[in-house]
C-alpha positions in Angstrom: -5.1 -39.6 -65.2 -8.7 -40.9 -65.3 -10.4 -42.0 -62.1 -11.9 -45.5 -62.4 -15.7 -45.6 -62.6 -16.0 -48.0 -59.6 -14.1 -45.4 -57.4 -16.6 -42.7 -58.4 -19.5 -45.1 -57.7 -18.2 -45.8 -54.2 -17.6 -42.1 -53.5 -21.2 -41.2 -54.7 -22.7 -43.9 -52.5 -20.7 -42.7 -49.5 -21.8 -39.1 -49.9 -25.4 -40.1 -50.3 -25.2 -42.3 -47.2 -23.6 -39.5 -45.2 -26.2 -37.0 -46.3 -29.0 -39.4 -45.4 -27.5 -39.9 -42.0 -27.2 -36.1 -41.5 -30.8 -35.6 -42.6 -32.1 -38.4 -40.4 -30.1 -37.0 -37.4 -31.3 -33.5 -38.2 -34.9 -34.7 -38.4 -34.7 -36.5 -35.1 -33.1 -33.4 -33.5 -35.7 -31.1 -35.1 -38.5 -33.3 -33.7 -37.0 -33.3 -30.3 -35.6 -29.8 -30.3 -38.2 -28.5 -27.8 -37.1 -31.2 -25.3 -33.5 -30.5 -26.0 -34.1 -26.8 -25.4 -35.9 -27.4 -22.1 -33.1 -29.7 -21.0 -30.5 -27.1 -21.8 -32.4 -24.4 -19.9 -32.7 -26.7 -16.9 -29.0 -27.2 -16.9 -28.4 -23.5 -17.0 -30.9 -22.8 -14.2 -29.3 -25.5 -12.0 -25.8 -24.3 -12.6 -26.8 -20.7 -11.8 -28.3 -21.8 -8.4 -25.5 -24.3 -7.6 -22.5 -22.3 -8.5 -23.6 -18.7 -8.1 -26.6 -18.7 -5.6 -28.6 -17.1 -8.4 -32.3 -17.8 -8.8 -32.9 -17.8 -12.6 -36.5 -18.1 -13.9 -37.8 -18.3 -17.4 -41.6 -18.3 -17.8 -41.6 -19.9 -21.3 -39.1 -20.7 -24.1 -40.0 -22.0 -27.6 -38.6 -22.2 -31.1 -39.7 -19.7 -33.7 -38.8 -20.9 -37.2 -35.8 -23.0 -37.8 -33.1 -21.4 -35.7 -34.6 -18.8 -33.4 -35.8 -19.1 -29.8 -38.4 -16.9 -28.1 -38.1 -16.3 -24.3 -40.7 -14.6 -22.1 -40.4 -13.1 -18.6 -36.8 -13.9 -17.7 -35.7 -12.9 -14.2 -32.5 -13.2 -12.2 -32.4 -12.7 -8.4 -29.2 -13.4 -6.3 -29.9 -15.1 -3.0 -30.6 -12.5 -0.2 -30.0 -9.7 -2.7 -32.0 -7.2 -4.7 -33.4 -8.3 -8.0 -30.7 -8.2 -10.7 -32.5 -8.4 -14.0 -35.9 -8.8 -15.6 -36.6 -9.2 -19.4 -40.1 -9.4 -20.8 -39.6 -10.5 -24.4 -36.3 -11.8 -25.8 -35.7 -13.5 -29.1 -32.4 -14.8 -30.3 -31.4 -16.6 -33.6 -28.2 -18.3 -34.6 -26.6 -19.0 -38.0 -26.9 -22.6 -38.9 -23.8 -23.0 -41.2 -21.2 -21.9 -38.6 -22.7 -24.4 -36.2 -21.3 -27.2 -38.4 -17.8 -26.0 -37.5 -18.6 -25.4 -33.8 -18.9 -21.6 -34.0 -22.0 -19.9 -32.5 -22.7 -16.8 -34.5 -25.8 -14.7 -33.9 -28.2 -13.9 -36.7 -30.7 -11.8 -34.8 -31.6 -10.3 -31.4 -34.9 -8.8 -30.5 -35.6 -7.5 -27.0 -38.7 -5.6 -25.9 -38.8 -4.4 -22.3 -36.1 -5.2 -19.8 -34.1 -3.8 -16.9 -30.8 -4.6 -15.2 -30.3 -3.3 -11.7 -26.8 -3.0 -10.4 -27.1 -2.1 -6.7 -24.4 -1.7 -4.1 -25.1 -0.7 -0.5 -22.2 -0.4 1.9 -20.0 -3.2 0.8 -22.8 -5.6 -0.4 -23.9 -5.7 -4.0 -26.3 -7.8 -6.0 -23.6 -8.5 -8.7 -20.7 -9.6 -6.6 -21.3 -13.2 -7.7 -19.9 -12.2 -11.1 -16.5 -11.9 -9.5 -16.6 -15.1 -7.5 -15.2 -18.4 -8.7 -17.7 -21.1 -9.5 -18.3 -23.4 -6.5 -17.8 -26.4 -8.8 -14.5 -25.0 -10.2 -11.9 -25.9 -7.6 -9.1 -26.6 -10.1 -6.1 -24.4 -10.3 -3.7 -24.0 -13.1 -0.2 -22.6 -13.3 0.2 -22.9 -17.0 1.1 -19.6 -18.8 -1.5 -18.1 -21.1 -0.7 -17.5 -24.7 -1.7 -13.9 -24.9 -2.1 -13.8 -28.7 -4.3 -16.9 -28.7 -6.3 -15.7 -25.8 -6.9 -12.2 -27.4 -7.8 -13.8 -30.7 -10.4 -16.1 -29.2 -11.8 -13.3 -27.0 -12.2 -10.8 -29.8 -13.7 -13.4 -32.2 -16.2 -14.5 -29.5 -17.2 -10.8 -29.1 -17.6 -10.3 -32.8 -19.6 -13.6 -33.2 -22.1 -12.2 -30.7 -22.8 -9.1 -32.9 -26.0 -10.1 -34.8 -26.8 -9.3 -38.4 -30.0 -7.8 -37.3 -30.9 -6.3 -33.9 -33.9 -4.5 -32.5 -33.8 -3.5 -28.8 -36.6 -1.4 -27.3 -37.2 0.0 -23.8 -34.2 -1.5 -22.1 -32.8 0.0 -18.9 -29.6 -0.3 -16.9 -29.5 1.2 -13.5 -26.4 1.6 -11.4 -26.9 2.6 -7.8 -24.6 2.8 -4.8 -24.8 4.6 -1.5 -24.7 8.1 -3.0 -25.0 7.8 -6.8 -27.7 6.7 -9.3 -27.2 6.3 -13.0 -30.2 5.5 -15.2 -29.3 4.4 -18.8 -32.5 3.9 -20.8 -32.1 2.5 -24.4 -35.3 3.5 -26.1 -34.1 2.0 -29.4 -31.0 0.3 -30.7 -30.8 -1.3 -34.1 -28.5 -3.1 -36.5 -29.9 -3.3 -40.0 -27.7 -4.5 -42.8 -24.6 -3.6 -40.8 -25.8 -0.1 -40.0 -26.0 0.8 -36.3 -28.3 3.4 -34.8 -29.5 4.0 -31.2 -31.1 6.5 -28.9 -30.1 6.3 -25.2 -31.6 8.6 -22.5 -29.3 9.3 -19.5 -30.9 9.9 -16.1 -34.4 10.6 -17.5 -34.3 13.5 -19.9 -30.9 14.9 -18.6 -29.2 13.9 -21.9 -29.8 11.8 -25.0 -26.8 9.8 -26.4 -26.5 8.2 -29.7 -24.2 5.4 -31.0 -24.1 5.3 -34.7 -21.9 3.7 -37.3 -21.4 0.3 -39.0 -20.4 -3.2 -38.1 -19.1 -6.1 -40.2 -18.3 -9.1 -37.9 -17.4 -11.4 -40.7 -14.7 -9.0 -42.0 -13.7 -8.1 -38.4 -14.4 -4.4 -38.9 -16.5 -1.8 -37.0 -16.8 2.0 -36.9 -18.8 3.5 -34.1 -19.3 7.1 -32.9 -20.8 8.3 -29.6 -22.4 11.8 -29.3 -25.2 13.5 -27.6 -28.1 15.7 -28.7 -27.2 19.4 -28.6 -24.7 19.1 -25.8 -21.6 17.2 -24.7 -21.4 13.6 -23.7 -21.0 13.9 -19.9 -20.1 11.3 -17.3 -21.2 12.8 -13.9 -20.9 9.4 -12.2 -17.1 9.5 -12.7 -16.9 12.9 -11.1 -19.0 11.9 -8.1 -17.3 8.6 -7.6 -13.7 9.3 -8.6 -13.4 13.1 -8.8 -12.9 12.8 -12.6 -14.7 15.4 -14.7 -14.9 14.2 -18.2 -17.0 15.3 -21.2 -16.6 15.5 -25.0 -18.5 16.4 -28.2 -17.8 13.1 -30.0 -15.7 9.9 -29.5 -15.1 7.5 -32.3 -13.5 4.1 -32.5 -12.7 2.0 -35.5 -11.4 -1.5 -35.9 -9.9 -1.8 -39.3 -8.6 -5.3 -39.2 -7.6 -8.4 -37.2 -4.9 -10.6 -38.5 -3.2 -13.7 -37.0 0.3 -14.2 -38.3 2.4 -17.0 -36.8 2.5 -16.4 -33.0 1.4 -12.8 -33.2 -2.0 -11.1 -33.5 -2.2 -7.7 -35.2 -5.0 -5.4 -34.5 -5.4 -2.2 -36.6 -7.6 0.6 -35.3 -8.3 4.2 -34.7 -9.5 6.2 -31.7 -10.6 9.8 -32.0 -12.1 12.4 -29.6 -13.2 16.0 -30.2 -13.5 18.9 -27.7 -12.7 16.7 -24.7 -12.6 18.3 -21.2 -10.7 16.6 -18.4 -10.2 17.6 -14.8 -8.8 15.6 -11.9 -6.9 16.6 -8.8 -4.0 14.4 -9.9 -3.9 15.7 -13.5 -4.5 19.5 -13.4 -6.0 22.1 -11.1 -7.7 23.7 -14.2 -10.0 22.3 -16.9 -7.9 20.7 -19.6 -9.4 21.0 -23.0 -8.3 18.8 -25.9 -9.7 20.2 -29.1 -8.9 17.3 -31.3 -6.9 14.1 -30.7 -6.7 10.8 -32.4 -4.5 7.7 -32.6 -3.9 5.4 -35.5 -3.0 2.3 -33.6 -1.2 -0.8 -34.6 -1.4 -3.2 -31.7 0.7 -6.4 -31.7 0.0 -9.3 -29.2 2.4 -12.1 -28.9 2.6 -15.2 -26.7 4.1 -13.2 -23.8 3.8 -9.5 -24.7 1.4 -6.7 -25.7 2.6 -3.7 -27.6 1.7 -0.6 -29.5 3.9 -0.7 -32.6 6.0 2.3 -33.6 4.0 2.4 -36.9 1.2 4.0 -34.7 0.7 7.7 -34.7 -0.8 10.0 -32.1 -2.3 13.2 -33.7 -2.6 16.2 -31.3 -3.8 19.1 -33.4 -0.9 19.8 -35.7 1.6 17.5 -34.0 2.3 13.9 -34.8 3.8 11.6 -32.2 5.1 8.1 -32.9 4.9 5.9 -29.7 6.3 2.4 -29.1 4.9 0.8 -25.9 5.6 -2.8 -25.0 4.8 -4.9 -21.9 6.4 -8.3 -21.7 5.0 -10.6 -19.0 7.5 -13.5 -19.0 10.0 -14.8 -18.2 10.4 -11.5 -16.4 8.2 -8.4 -16.6 9.7 -5.8 -19.0 8.4 -2.3 -19.5 9.4 -0.4 -22.7 8.5 3.1 -24.0 9.8 5.0 -26.9 8.5 8.3 -28.2 9.6 10.1 -31.4 8.5 13.2 -33.2 9.7 14.6 -36.5 11.4 17.9 -36.6 8.5 20.4 -36.1 7.9 24.1 -36.1 8.2 25.1 -32.4 5.1 27.3 -32.5 3.1 24.4 -33.8 4.1 22.4 -30.8 3.2 25.1 -28.3 -0.1 25.7 -30.1 -0.9 22.0 -29.8 -0.7 22.0 -26.0 -4.2 21.3 -24.6 -5.8 24.5 -23.2 -5.4 24.7 -19.4 -2.6 22.2 -19.2 0.3 24.6 -19.0 -1.0 27.9 -17.7 2.3 29.7 -17.5 3.0 29.0 -21.2 -0.3 30.0 -22.6 0.0 32.7 -25.3 3.8 32.3 -25.7 5.2 33.0 -29.1 8.4 31.1 -30.2 10.5 30.5 -33.3 12.7 27.7 -34.5 12.5 23.9 -34.8 12.1 21.2 -32.1 12.4 17.4 -32.2 11.8 15.1 -29.3 12.9 11.5 -28.5 12.5 9.3 -25.3 13.8 5.9 -24.6 12.8 3.9 -21.5 13.5 0.2 -20.7 13.0 -1.5 -17.3 13.4 -5.2 -16.6 11.7 -5.9 -13.3 14.4 -8.4 -12.3 17.2 -5.9 -13.1 15.8 -2.5 -12.1 19.3 -1.1 -11.6 20.0 -1.5 -15.3 17.1 0.7 -16.3 17.5 2.8 -19.4 16.3 6.3 -19.5 17.1 8.9 -22.2 15.1 12.1 -23.0 16.2 14.5 -25.7 14.6 17.7 -27.0 16.7 19.0 -29.8 16.3 22.5 -31.1 17.4 24.5 -34.1 17.2 28.3 -33.7 14.7 28.1 -30.8 14.0 31.5 -29.2 11.2 33.4 -27.4 9.5 36.1 -29.4 6.8 37.0 -26.9 6.0 35.9 -23.4 2.6 34.5 -22.6 1.0 34.7 -19.1 4.4 34.5 -17.4 7.6 36.3 -18.1 10.3 33.7 -17.3 13.0 36.3 -17.1 11.5 38.0 -14.1 14.0 36.3 -11.8 16.7 38.5 -13.3 15.4 41.5 -11.3 13.5 42.0 -8.1 10.2 40.2 -7.8 7.6 39.2 -5.1 7.6 35.6 -4.0 4.6 34.2 -2.1 5.1 30.9 -0.4 2.1 28.7 0.3 1.3 26.3 3.2 -1.5 23.8 2.6 -2.8 25.9 -0.2 -2.8 29.2 1.8 -0.4 32.1 1.2 2.0 32.8 4.0 3.4 36.2 3.2 4.9 38.2 0.3 8.7 38.2 0.2 10.7 40.5 -2.0 13.5 38.7 -3.7 15.8 41.6 -4.3 17.9 44.3 -2.6 14.8 46.1 -1.3 14.5 43.2 1.2 17.1 43.7 4.1 17.3 39.9 4.4 18.2 39.4 0.8 21.8 38.3 0.5 23.8 38.6 -2.7 25.6 35.4 -3.6 29.0 36.9 -3.1 28.1 37.6 0.5 27.1 34.0 1.3 29.6 31.7 2.9 31.3 29.4 0.4 30.8 26.6 2.9 27.0 27.0 2.6 27.0 27.2 -1.1 29.3 24.1 -1.5 27.5 22.1 1.1 24.1 22.7 -0.5 25.4 22.0 -4.0 27.0 18.8 -2.7 23.8 17.6 -1.1 21.2 18.8 -3.6 22.8 19.2 -7.1 26.6 18.7 -7.4 26.5 19.2 -11.2 24.3 22.3 -11.2 26.8 24.6 -12.9 27.5 22.0 -15.7 24.1 20.5 -16.5 21.3 21.9 -18.6 18.6 21.6 -16.0 18.4 17.8 -15.8 20.7 15.0 -14.7 19.6 11.8 -16.5 21.7 9.5 -14.3 20.0 10.9 -11.3 16.6 10.3 -12.8 17.6 6.8 -13.8 18.7 6.0 -10.3 15.5 7.6 -8.9 13.4 5.3 -11.2 15.3 2.2 -10.1 15.1 3.0 -6.4 11.4 3.9 -6.4 10.6 0.8 -8.5 12.4 -1.5 -6.0 10.8 0.2 -3.0 7.4 0.3 -4.7 7.0 3.8 -3.3 8.4 7.3 -3.9 11.7 7.2 -2.0 14.0 9.2 -4.1 13.5 12.3 -6.3 15.2 13.6 -9.3 14.8 17.3 -9.1 17.7 19.6 -9.8 18.1 23.1 -8.3 16.9 24.5 -11.6 13.7 22.4 -11.3 13.2 23.4 -7.6 13.6 27.0 -8.5 11.1 26.9 -11.3 8.6 25.1 -9.1 8.8 27.8 -6.4 8.9 30.9 -8.6 6.6 30.1 -11.5 4.2 27.3 -10.6 1.5 26.6 -8.1 2.3 24.0 -5.4 -0.3 21.5 -6.4 1.1 18.1 -7.0 -0.4 17.3 -10.4 0.9 15.7 -13.5 0.4 18.8 -15.6 2.5 20.9 -13.1 5.4 18.4 -13.3 5.4 18.5 -17.1 5.1 22.3 -17.1 8.1 22.4 -14.7 10.2 20.3 -17.0 9.3 22.5 -20.0 10.0 25.8 -18.3 13.4 24.5 -17.0 14.3 23.4 -20.6 13.3 26.9 -21.9 15.3 28.7 -19.3 18.4 26.6 -19.5 18.5 26.2 -23.3 17.4 29.8 -23.9 20.0 31.1 -21.5 17.3 33.3 -19.9 19.2 33.7 -16.7 22.8 33.0 -15.6 23.5 30.0 -13.3 24.9 32.4 -10.7 21.6 34.4 -10.6 19.5 31.2 -10.5 21.5 29.9 -7.6 21.3 33.3 -5.8 17.6 33.4 -6.2 17.2 29.8 -5.0 19.2 30.5 -1.8 17.1 33.6 -1.1 13.7 32.0 -1.3 13.7 28.3 -0.3 12.2 27.4 3.0 14.6 26.6 5.9 12.1 26.2 8.8 8.6 27.2 9.9 8.0 30.5 8.2 11.7 30.9 7.6 12.5 31.7 4.0 15.9 32.5 2.4 19.4 32.1 3.7 19.3 35.6 5.3 16.5 34.7 7.6 17.8 31.1 8.2 21.3 32.1 9.3 19.8 34.7 11.7 17.1 32.3 13.0 19.3 29.4 13.8 22.6 31.0 14.6 22.2 34.8 14.9 24.7 35.2 12.1 25.0 36.9 8.7 25.2 34.3 5.9 28.8 35.3 5.2 29.8 34.1 8.7 28.5 30.6 8.5 31.2 28.0 9.3 31.4 24.5 7.7 29.3 22.7 10.4 26.5 25.3 10.3 26.5 25.1 6.5 26.2 21.3 6.4 23.4 21.5 9.0 21.5 24.0 6.9 22.0 21.9 3.8 20.7 18.8 5.6 17.3 20.4 6.3 16.5 21.6 2.8 14.5 18.4 1.9 12.5 18.7 5.1 12.9 22.3 6.3 10.4 22.1 9.2 12.5 19.3 10.8 15.3 21.8 11.6 14.6 22.2 15.3 14.2 18.5 15.8 17.9 18.1 15.0 19.0 19.7 18.3 19.4 18.6 21.9 18.2 20.8 24.7 21.7 22.3 25.2 21.7 23.5 21.6 24.1 20.8 20.3 23.2 18.5 17.4 21.7 15.1 17.9 24.2 12.2 17.4 22.4 10.7 14.5 23.5 13.5 12.2 27.2 12.9 12.8 27.7 10.4 10.0 25.8 12.7 7.6 28.3 15.5 8.4 31.2 13.1 7.9 29.8 12.0 4.5 29.0 15.5 3.1 32.2 17.0 4.6 34.3 14.1 3.2 33.0 14.8 -0.4 33.6 18.5 0.1 37.2 17.8 1.2 37.9 15.5 -1.7 36.9 18.3 -4.0 39.0 20.9 -2.2 36.0 22.8 -0.8 37.1 22.4 2.8 40.2 21.0 4.6 40.0 17.3 5.6 38.7 16.9 9.1 38.7 13.8 11.3 36.3 15.4 13.8 33.1 15.3 11.7 33.5 18.6 9.8 32.2 21.0 12.4 29.5 18.7 13.9 30.5 19.5 17.5 30.8 23.2 16.9 27.2 23.7 15.8 25.1 25.5 18.5 21.5 26.6 18.1 20.7 30.2 19.0 20.1 30.2 22.8 16.6 31.7 22.7 15.4 28.7 20.6 16.7 26.1 23.0 13.8 26.2 25.5 10.9 24.1 24.5 12.7 22.1 21.8 10.8 19.1 20.5 11.7 16.0 22.4 11.1 13.4 19.6 14.2 12.1 18.0 14.5 12.3 14.3 16.7 10.0 12.2 18.6 12.0 9.6 16.7 12.5 6.4 17.5 10.4 3.4 18.3 13.0 0.8 16.2 12.9 -2.3 19.1 14.4 -4.2 20.4 14.4 -7.7 24.0 13.3 -7.9 26.5 12.9 -10.6 29.2 11.8 -8.3 32.1 9.4 -9.1 31.0 7.4 -6.0 28.6 4.6 -6.5 25.4 6.5 -6.1 25.0 9.2 -3.5 21.8 8.0 -1.9 23.1 4.4 -1.6 26.2 5.6 0.2 24.2 7.9 2.4 22.0 5.1 3.5 25.1 2.9 4.1 26.7 5.4 6.4 28.9 4.3 9.3 27.1 2.8 12.3 27.5 4.9 15.5 28.1 2.8 18.6 25.4 4.3 20.7 26.6 2.5 23.8 29.7 4.7 23.9 27.8 8.0 23.6 27.9 10.3 26.7 24.4 11.8 26.5 24.9 14.5 29.1 28.1 16.1 27.9 28.6 18.7 25.3 31.3 16.7 23.5 30.6 13.2 22.3 33.1 10.4 21.8 31.8 8.6 18.7 33.2 5.2 17.9 32.8 3.9 14.4 32.5 0.3 13.5 34.7 0.1 10.4 34.0 -3.5 9.8 30.6 -3.0 8.4 28.3 -0.4 6.8 24.7 -0.1 7.8 21.8 2.3 8.3 21.7 4.3 11.5 19.6 2.6 14.2 15.9 3.7 14.1 13.7 4.3 17.2 12.6 0.7 17.5 16.2 -0.5 17.4 17.3 2.0 20.0 14.5 0.9 22.4 15.5 -2.7 21.9 19.2 -1.7 22.7 18.1 0.1 25.9 16.2 -3.0 27.0 19.3 -5.1 26.5 21.4 -2.7 28.5 19.0 -2.9 31.4 19.2 -6.7 31.5 21.8 -8.1 34.0 24.7 -9.8 32.4 24.7 -13.6 32.3 27.2 -15.4 34.5 28.7 -18.8 34.1 27.2 -21.4 36.4 
């Protein structure tokens, strides 16, 4: 179909007219650009003073060429604060074509001579205005943020600010607080044709860093590496400020692509580090050295979630790990984590452990195949429905040679050294050479059953872990927003005491789990021997270790002579062994707030045929402290401990039931008699009254009763 000539003539005239208007407008703008620039600078200066109490000064500003602006002697000083910044010469140029579409992309940056001072003294800093809301911005919004859109805009804005050409010379950043000073001096930093190079001096001549690589903002790609001259990149500020020791040979990051597809944003990238050393009191007591680690990451960001896709791979020496991590922000917060590995040679896995992370396992030689999987899902609005599953499958796994620690040492006599606040107490022989050592067949069955009921009911049937207990522990701790319930089995407690230091670090906890798995799956020791060892070394009071010492200390008895009440008492103090003496009255009888605990533990034991049913609180009234310990007993009352135990009971959660134990009617207690008449309120279940509640009750008792007028 041929377009009529008159239509073409009209289109041509329209285009010429539009071009003429653009040229005229451009000419007017060009002629008045200095005035427009000065007006824009004045608006910025006024806004800085009005909204942020920041005095901003610019000695001169003028156009250079068509699209570049040259600034001289810029300074920024917050009101009543130290000077924040000073820049001597600064030139910036923008690309003209993107401006037509409203995008500001930088063409060049030149900076010669400048300093930024970030100073904090006590609680006052010269940069706190950066974290304050603008005085003129009093509006609030409750609308939800589209995370994909927000991330896409943010990343593009950052990429647009990377210039095609950059030349920075003699630029300093100083960070100073009450006790630390960091001086970062960029002597040169250049971008030339997409190639990046720089030289950065840290704290004078202490170290020289380099950032090198390439950037391509238009294709949304970058590849940058950080390293130092003839030494590691070190961050002493982190160690002084946060106790984190961190250094490495090289660190590299690469953004391979950024793609928006529908409601999702996909970011492909790589992170890599070589010879990294990490040390922190919460991570490990020793230096942890990671020779080579990297991650090929596929990040997905949706309207309401951020995730690391399962297509991502973590490389740790010879081991590849496939993670899936997802955080959903609405309508409820949901946390998801999945980890998968392929079936791998077991020795490869042990060789890939970072040096210093698992001291007991260093040098170990193993055979066989291992494959690991983890599934975790938690909805913040339904924490009781948390999903937790952890599996380490093996094919022909066995120990060929021990490393630093022989995990079979518990099968014979060995020396155990308990620690208090990091200091050794005394050496204890766990074996027949010790007169207090008690073989398991000479320990009262009441004690063994009471302890198993309270601490680990499924000890003889599980393989070191009870997932249901861990799941309930996660749910409880999440709801309480604090560590209220543990998930340790007897196997885990034994390993912690025998093979590991007592420092509470992440590395020690993971090492504990690994050793338990090796012991249980490798059948390194029988359950009977593990339980016997456990009973003979755990703490039962101040400097009281093992059941032989405990039974003599509290009751002047051999462990074989313990009755059901004494056994339940000893089981009750395992989580807090130094609380033992606080459980007694001055006459040697137990305090009343333990009665419901006895009834609960004894009831479970009776249901399992471990003791006859007893309506009189399963030996509670028969327990008497050794007479020589009664004088000078602590006077503070102590509510019965909530057991941080691991249960696999048919009842609906051991801890929940323990905390919902029967209320004791304290008004009917006869405090000065050796026998106590306890009345239970069977109409409701509640927690035992705490000290505050008891004080309030006593106040009510002292008030005279009201009478009718």
